[in-house]
Structure formats: C-alpha cells, structure tokens
PALUM-871842 format. One record per residue (C-alpha): residue number from 1; chain; x, y, z. Coordinates in pm, whole numbers, plus 50000, padded with zeros to 5 digits. Layout:
<pts>
num=NUM&chaine=A&east=X&north=Y&up=Z
...
</pts>
This chain:
<pts>
num=1&chaine=A&east=50000&north=50000&up=50000
num=2&chaine=A&east=50188&north=50303&up=49873
num=3&chaine=A&east=50103&north=50636&up=49720
num=4&chaine=A&east=50194&north=50722&up=49363
num=5&chaine=A&east=50170&north=51097&up=49413
num=6&chaine=A&east=50478&north=51315&up=49381
num=7&chaine=A&east=50574&north=51553&up=49659
num=8&chaine=A&east=50426&north=51900&up=49638
num=9&chaine=A&east=50602&north=52207&up=49769
num=10&chaine=A&east=50460&north=52378&up=50075
num=11&chaine=A&east=50399&north=52690&up=49868
num=12&chaine=A&east=50181&north=52494&up=49627
num=13&chaine=A&east=49987&north=52335&up=49909
num=14&chaine=A&east=49925&north=52663&up=50086
num=15&chaine=A&east=49813&north=52833&up=49765
num=16&chaine=A&east=49476&north=52662&up=49802
num=17&chaine=A&east=49398&north=52827&up=50134
num=18&chaine=A&east=49520&north=53164&up=50011
num=19&chaine=A&east=49293&north=53140&up=49708
num=20&chaine=A&east=48990&north=53041&up=49912
num=21&chaine=A&east=49045&north=53334&up=50148
num=22&chaine=A&east=49075&north=53575&up=49856
num=23&chaine=A&east=48748&north=53457&up=49703
num=24&chaine=A&east=48557&north=53481&up=50029
num=25&chaine=A&east=48728&north=53773&up=50193
num=26&chaine=A&east=48419&north=53956&up=50312
num=27&chaine=A&east=48448&north=54052&up=50680
num=28&chaine=A&east=48296&north=53804&up=50927
num=29&chaine=A&east=47946&north=53872&up=51048
num=30&chaine=A&east=47896&north=53988&up=51403
num=31&chaine=A&east=47759&north=53646&up=51491
num=32&chaine=A&east=48035&north=53414&up=51376
num=33&chaine=A&east=47829&north=53127&up=51235
num=34&chaine=A&east=48059&north=52885&up=51061
num=35&chaine=A&east=47986&north=52558&up=50883
num=36&chaine=A&east=48194&north=52274&up=51030
num=37&chaine=A&east=48386&north=52055&up=50786
num=38&chaine=A&east=48552&north=51741&up=50920
num=39&chaine=A&east=48883&north=51672&up=50745
num=40&chaine=A&east=49048&north=51336&up=50814
num=41&chaine=A&east=49404&north=51281&up=50696
num=42&chaine=A&east=49539&north=50925&up=50691
num=43&chaine=A&east=49914&north=50966&up=50708
num=44&chaine=A&east=50239&north=50811&up=50831
num=45&chaine=A&east=50583&north=50931&up=50931
num=46&chaine=A&east=50718&north=50638&up=50730
num=47&chaine=A&east=50575&north=50774&up=50404
num=48&chaine=A&east=50788&north=51020&up=50208
num=49&chaine=A&east=50482&north=51161&up=50028
num=50&chaine=A&east=50302&north=51249&up=50351
num=51&chaine=A&east=50482&north=51560&up=50488
num=52&chaine=A&east=50326&north=51800&up=50232
num=53&chaine=A&east=49980&north=51673&up=50330
num=54&chaine=A&east=50068&north=51708&up=50698
num=55&chaine=A&east=50166&north=52072&up=50635
num=56&chaine=A&east=49845&north=52128&up=50442
num=57&chaine=A&east=49646&north=52000&up=50741
num=58&chaine=A&east=49836&north=52243&up=50964
num=59&chaine=A&east=49736&north=52527&up=50731
num=60&chaine=A&east=49371&north=52421&up=50747
num=61&chaine=A&east=49387&north=52408&up=51126
num=62&chaine=A&east=49469&north=52780&up=51122
num=63&chaine=A&east=49115&north=52841&up=50991
num=64&chaine=A&east=49192&north=53019&up=50662
num=65&chaine=A&east=48844&north=52999&up=50509
num=66&chaine=A&east=48576&north=53251&up=50608
num=67&chaine=A&east=48245&north=53112&up=50738
num=68&chaine=A&east=48393&north=52761&up=50760
num=69&chaine=A&east=48533&north=52580&up=51064
num=70&chaine=A&east=48791&north=52326&up=50956
num=71&chaine=A&east=48789&north=52044&up=51212
num=72&chaine=A&east=49094&north=51836&up=51130
num=73&chaine=A&east=49202&north=51488&up=51238
num=74&chaine=A&east=49546&north=51340&up=51174
num=75&chaine=A&east=49511&north=50960&up=51184
num=76&chaine=A&east=49845&north=50778&up=51162
num=77&chaine=A&east=49822&north=50433&up=51007
num=78&chaine=A&east=50054&north=50148&up=51104
num=79&chaine=A&east=50120&north=49969&up=50773
num=80&chaine=A&east=50434&north=50174&up=50701
num=81&chaine=A&east=50600&north=50073&up=51029
num=82&chaine=A&east=50792&north=49781&up=50877
num=83&chaine=A&east=51025&north=49983&up=50651
num=84&chaine=A&east=51264&north=50125&up=50908
num=85&chaine=A&east=51064&north=50372&up=51118
num=86&chaine=A&east=50782&north=50297&up=51362
num=87&chaine=A&east=50553&north=50598&up=51368
num=88&chaine=A&east=50503&north=50675&up=51739
num=89&chaine=A&east=50154&north=50813&up=51671
num=90&chaine=A&east=50034&north=50518&up=51465
num=91&chaine=A&east=49773&north=50261&up=51564
num=92&chaine=A&east=49610&north=49972&up=51384
num=93&chaine=A&east=49265&north=50111&up=51463
num=94&chaine=A&east=49331&north=50405&up=51227
num=95&chaine=A&east=49437&north=50163&up=50953
num=96&chaine=A&east=49108&north=49979&up=51010
num=97&chaine=A&east=48913&north=50304&up=50988
num=98&chaine=A&east=49087&north=50383&up=50661
num=99&chaine=A&east=49006&north=50032&up=50535
num=100&chaine=A&east=48641&north=50107&up=50610
num=101&chaine=A&east=48655&north=50415&up=50389
num=102&chaine=A&east=48833&north=50210&up=50124
num=103&chaine=A&east=48540&north=49969&up=50113
num=104&chaine=A&east=48285&north=50247&up=50114
num=105&chaine=A&east=48450&north=50434&up=49827
num=106&chaine=A&east=48514&north=50114&up=49631
num=107&chaine=A&east=48893&north=50156&up=49624
num=108&chaine=A&east=49120&north=49875&up=49511
num=109&chaine=A&east=49354&north=49962&up=49798
num=110&chaine=A&east=49410&north=50234&up=50054
num=111&chaine=A&east=49703&north=50472&up=50035
num=112&chaine=A&east=49874&north=50761&up=50208
num=113&chaine=A&east=49833&north=51050&up=50225
num=114&chaine=A&east=49457&north=51014&up=50192
num=115&chaine=A&east=49219&north=51293&up=50286
num=116&chaine=A&east=48851&north=51229&up=50356
num=117&chaine=A&east=48620&north=51531&up=50377
num=118&chaine=A&east=48295&north=51498&up=50573
num=119&chaine=A&east=48297&north=51122&up=50505
num=120&chaine=A&east=48174&north=51206&up=50155
num=121&chaine=A&east=48482&north=51267&up=49939
num=122&chaine=A&east=48828&north=51114&up=49931
num=123&chaine=A&east=49140&north=51217&up=49742
num=124&chaine=A&east=49517&north=51243&up=49772
num=125&chaine=A&east=49575&north=51463&up=50075
num=126&chaine=A&east=49826&north=51693&up=49906
num=127&chaine=A&east=49617&north=51772&up=49596
num=128&chaine=A&east=49499&north=52135&up=49633
num=129&chaine=A&east=49260&north=52133&up=49337
num=130&chaine=A&east=49068&north=51829&up=49461
num=131&chaine=A&east=49069&north=51968&up=49815
num=132&chaine=A&east=48923&north=52298&up=49701
num=133&chaine=A&east=48636&north=52123&up=49521
num=134&chaine=A&east=48564&north=51902&up=49823
num=135&chaine=A&east=48564&north=52196&up=50066
num=136&chaine=A&east=48342&north=52408&up=49843
num=137&chaine=A&east=48087&north=52128&up=49822
num=138&chaine=A&east=48101&north=52049&up=50194
num=139&chaine=A&east=48045&north=52414&up=50284
num=140&chaine=A&east=47700&north=52405&up=50122
num=141&chaine=A&east=47572&north=52104&up=50317
num=142&chaine=A&east=47351&north=52164&up=50622
num=143&chaine=A&east=47485&north=52014&up=50945
num=144&chaine=A&east=47333&north=51898&up=51270
num=145&chaine=A&east=47439&north=52113&up=51567
num=146&chaine=A&east=47683&north=51936&up=51801
num=147&chaine=A&east=47791&north=52086&up=52135
num=148&chaine=A&east=48066&north=51957&up=52360
num=149&chaine=A&east=48163&north=52102&up=52697
num=150&chaine=A&east=48448&north=51985&up=52917
num=151&chaine=A&east=48346&north=51910&up=53276
num=152&chaine=A&east=48678&north=51794&up=53423
num=153&chaine=A&east=49018&north=51664&up=53324
num=154&chaine=A&east=49315&north=51502&up=53492
num=155&chaine=A&east=49583&north=51240&up=53426
num=156&chaine=A&east=49428&north=50986&up=53665
num=157&chaine=A&east=49059&north=51067&up=53631
num=158&chaine=A&east=49067&north=51111&up=53254
num=159&chaine=A&east=48834&north=51347&up=53072
num=160&chaine=A&east=48469&north=51405&up=53152
num=161&chaine=A&east=48258&north=51599&up=52907
num=162&chaine=A&east=47895&north=51669&up=52823
num=163&chaine=A&east=47771&north=51610&up=52470
num=164&chaine=A&east=47455&north=51739&up=52302
num=165&chaine=A&east=47346&north=51684&up=51944
num=166&chaine=A&east=47063&north=51832&up=51747
num=167&chaine=A&east=46769&north=51624&up=51630
num=168&chaine=A&east=46830&north=51367&up=51359
num=169&chaine=A&east=46559&north=51495&up=51129
num=170&chaine=A&east=46427&north=51312&up=50819
num=171&chaine=A&east=46618&north=51563&up=50605
num=172&chaine=A&east=46937&north=51370&up=50686
num=173&chaine=A&east=46792&north=51052&up=50526
num=174&chaine=A&east=46937&north=50833&up=50800
num=175&chaine=A&east=46752&north=50607&up=51045
num=176&chaine=A&east=47029&north=50647&up=51298
num=177&chaine=A&east=47379&north=50785&up=51326
num=178&chaine=A&east=47686&north=50709&up=51535
num=179&chaine=A&east=47846&north=50960&up=51769
num=180&chaine=A&east=48224&north=50965&up=51820
num=181&chaine=A&east=48468&north=51160&up=52032
num=182&chaine=A&east=48837&north=51185&up=51946
num=183&chaine=A&east=49111&north=51288&up=52185
num=184&chaine=A&east=49389&north=51453&up=51984
num=185&chaine=A&east=49720&north=51625&up=52040
num=186&chaine=A&east=49720&north=51990&up=51935
num=187&chaine=A&east=50082&north=51958&up=51826
num=188&chaine=A&east=50325&north=51667&up=51783
num=189&chaine=A&east=50666&north=51626&up=51628
num=190&chaine=A&east=50933&north=51365&up=51560
num=191&chaine=A&east=51295&north=51359&up=51456
num=192&chaine=A&east=51285&north=51067&up=51216
num=193&chaine=A&east=51591&north=50840&up=51216
num=194&chaine=A&east=51481&north=50564&up=50980
num=195&chaine=A&east=51265&north=50484&up=50679
num=196&chaine=A&east=51178&north=50713&up=50389
num=197&chaine=A&east=51188&north=51033&up=50598
num=198&chaine=A&east=51526&north=50969&up=50762
num=199&chaine=A&east=51685&north=51288&up=50894
num=200&chaine=A&east=51368&north=51498&up=50878
num=201&chaine=A&east=51189&north=51669&up=51165
num=202&chaine=A&east=50816&north=51620&up=51110
num=203&chaine=A&east=50537&north=51816&up=51275
num=204&chaine=A&east=50167&north=51739&up=51298
num=205&chaine=A&east=49842&north=51890&up=51426
num=206&chaine=A&east=49537&north=51729&up=51584
num=207&chaine=A&east=49699&north=51386&up=51609
num=208&chaine=A&east=49434&north=51138&up=51719
num=209&chaine=A&east=49531&north=50939&up=52028
num=210&chaine=A&east=49191&north=50777&up=52081
num=211&chaine=A&east=48866&north=50758&up=51888
num=212&chaine=A&east=48565&north=50632&up=52082
num=213&chaine=A&east=48209&north=50562&up=51976
num=214&chaine=A&east=48005&north=50708&up=52261
num=215&chaine=A&east=47646&north=50667&up=52143
num=216&chaine=A&east=47384&north=50645&up=51872
num=217&chaine=A&east=47123&north=50905&up=51786
num=218&chaine=A&east=46794&north=50779&up=51638
num=219&chaine=A&east=46579&north=50947&up=51374
num=220&chaine=A&east=46356&north=51206&up=51532
num=221&chaine=A&east=46565&north=51213&up=51848
num=222&chaine=A&east=46865&north=51396&up=51987
num=223&chaine=A&east=47143&north=51282&up=52217
num=224&chaine=A&east=47241&north=51441&up=52547
num=225&chaine=A&east=47480&north=51265&up=52782
num=226&chaine=A&east=47790&north=51289&up=52995
num=227&chaine=A&east=48093&north=51108&up=52856
num=228&chaine=A&east=48391&north=50966&up=53045
num=229&chaine=A&east=48710&north=50917&up=52843
num=230&chaine=A&east=49024&north=50740&up=52959
num=231&chaine=A&east=49342&north=50941&up=52928
num=232&chaine=A&east=49699&north=50823&up=52892
num=233&chaine=A&east=49872&north=50962&up=53206
num=234&chaine=A&east=50171&north=51060&up=52989
num=235&chaine=A&east=49963&north=51309&up=52789
num=236&chaine=A&east=49979&north=51678&up=52875
num=237&chaine=A&east=49620&north=51805&up=52899
num=238&chaine=A&east=49745&north=52149&up=52788
num=239&chaine=A&east=49822&north=51993&up=52449
num=240&chaine=A&east=49488&north=51822&up=52392
num=241&chaine=A&east=49165&north=51888&up=52208
num=242&chaine=A&east=48836&north=51699&up=52186
num=243&chaine=A&east=48655&north=51648&up=51857
num=244&chaine=A&east=48298&north=51517&up=51853
num=245&chaine=A&east=48121&north=51417&up=51533
num=246&chaine=A&east=47804&north=51244&up=51419
num=247&chaine=A&east=47842&north=51000&up=51128
num=248&chaine=A&east=47613&north=50776&up=50930
num=249&chaine=A&east=47674&north=50403&up=50996
num=250&chaine=A&east=47945&north=50221&up=50799
num=251&chaine=A&east=48151&north=50540&up=50791
num=252&chaine=A&east=47904&north=50737&up=50588
num=253&chaine=A&east=47852&north=51110&up=50573
num=254&chaine=A&east=47944&north=51337&up=50861
num=255&chaine=A&east=47622&north=51499&up=50982
num=256&chaine=A&east=47772&north=51735&up=51239
num=257&chaine=A&east=48097&north=51806&up=51422
num=258&chaine=A&east=48258&north=52029&up=51682
num=259&chaine=A&east=48595&north=52082&up=51848
num=260&chaine=A&east=48692&north=52216&up=52191
num=261&chaine=A&east=49033&north=52260&up=52354
num=262&chaine=A&east=49092&north=52076&up=52680
num=263&chaine=A&east=49286&north=52373&up=52819
num=264&chaine=A&east=49164&north=52700&up=52662
num=265&chaine=A&east=49436&north=52956&up=52596
</pts>
C-alpha cells in the first residue's frame, strides 16, 4: 500500500487556502456562524509523500476559510511501520478506519496520504485542486448542531465531558447515526531516524490518540449525555483537544461536528 503521488512544495499546498480566502474575503458577520467541515488525513511518518499533506492539514487548522470551521484529524496508520521507522503516533485502529473508507469508496487499495472530507469525498491529501472542490461542496451542506463542553480533566481521572446533538431529522435521510469523540494532540513532532523520511523533523496537528464511539442518535431524536474518556497519564492536557462528530453508519457522511480545547488559551 503506497502512494503514487509526487511531493508538492509547501507553497503549492498553501496556495489553496490563500485562494479560498481571497474569494471569500468579506468581513465576518457579528455572529460568527461557521459551517463545520471534518477533514480526516490518513498519514504516516514512514511515508515520504506524507509531509506536504501534513503541512496542508496544519494550514487548514489555522482556519483560513471565512464562514467555515475546519475540524481536522490526523490519523496515523501502522502499515508503514515495517520499513525502518515505527511511527510513534500510529495505531492499527486508524488503519482499520481507513480500510472502512476504502470499502465504502470502492477503492482497490488504501494509500497515504489520503484525505477524507465529511465522510463524503476522498482524494490524495496533498492535491489542492481536489481539496478545494471538496471543501466548496462540503460548505453548502447543512449540518446537525453538536455541542461539547468539558466538565473535568486530569491524568488519573481522565476526561469528563457533556455532549449534546441536534435532532436527527428526516432531512438527513438516516435512520440512525453514530456519535464519536476523538482525543487529539494539538501539536506533535518527531525527529525521524529511519525509513523514507530519515533525517527529517516532522510536525503534525490534531493527532488522534483515541477515537471512541460514545452513542447512537435515532431518527427524530437527539442525544444528550455525559461522557467519560480514559486518558493516557503521559499526555499533557494542555496539548489536547476533543473532537465530537456524528456520522452515518458504515463510515458514511458526517452529519455534524465540533471541536473544543481541553485547556483554553
């Protein structure tokens, strides 16, 4: 499982966000209502084609597009770990999630870097033209409101939060939907000493450390509940964020999403 895409320069990757800002550069309204777009990047520190996509995700995390909230997830797969560098942020569960998208999109095989936007579109994660089309389409789709508030946090007690979703109305064309919460690192980095990226210092944003299904919302209903999440004691809560999203079963469309920092600045 390898990617056939050539490396893009950072300037080329960032040109997408600059262009989108230029086209929508009207000043924000007093009430900052933004459409959430969930952007999942399947990546690996063992993949030489991944760093440009990682940098692109960092640019999106800086919220360059007016009236849109980019909610990004960096999911590090483990199938590159055998070629000389074990990605410290990788887990087999993210490879399995990517496999699920592969089946849903009818792909012959999965690859990195792969970007999935709102569970509806997939493409090479460093292709700015395909990204722009996917973001433009996603920005027009109505989303269910999702609210997440942190109640408490601590290395031993973990994270406790309260989650509320809007009603799963018939307009979403789904009988039920799954609700997930991801715990992610705001920032992560590695000095790579093996594999295809030997000698490079790599940085990442919103690196998923756990992804938990916390409930199901039924058609005509909403979900409101407290959630308890285990936390690795080694993690610094000042470097964490929580991402909640509602998704159709079998990794279908994203119906709503939100993100909150664990320790607000």
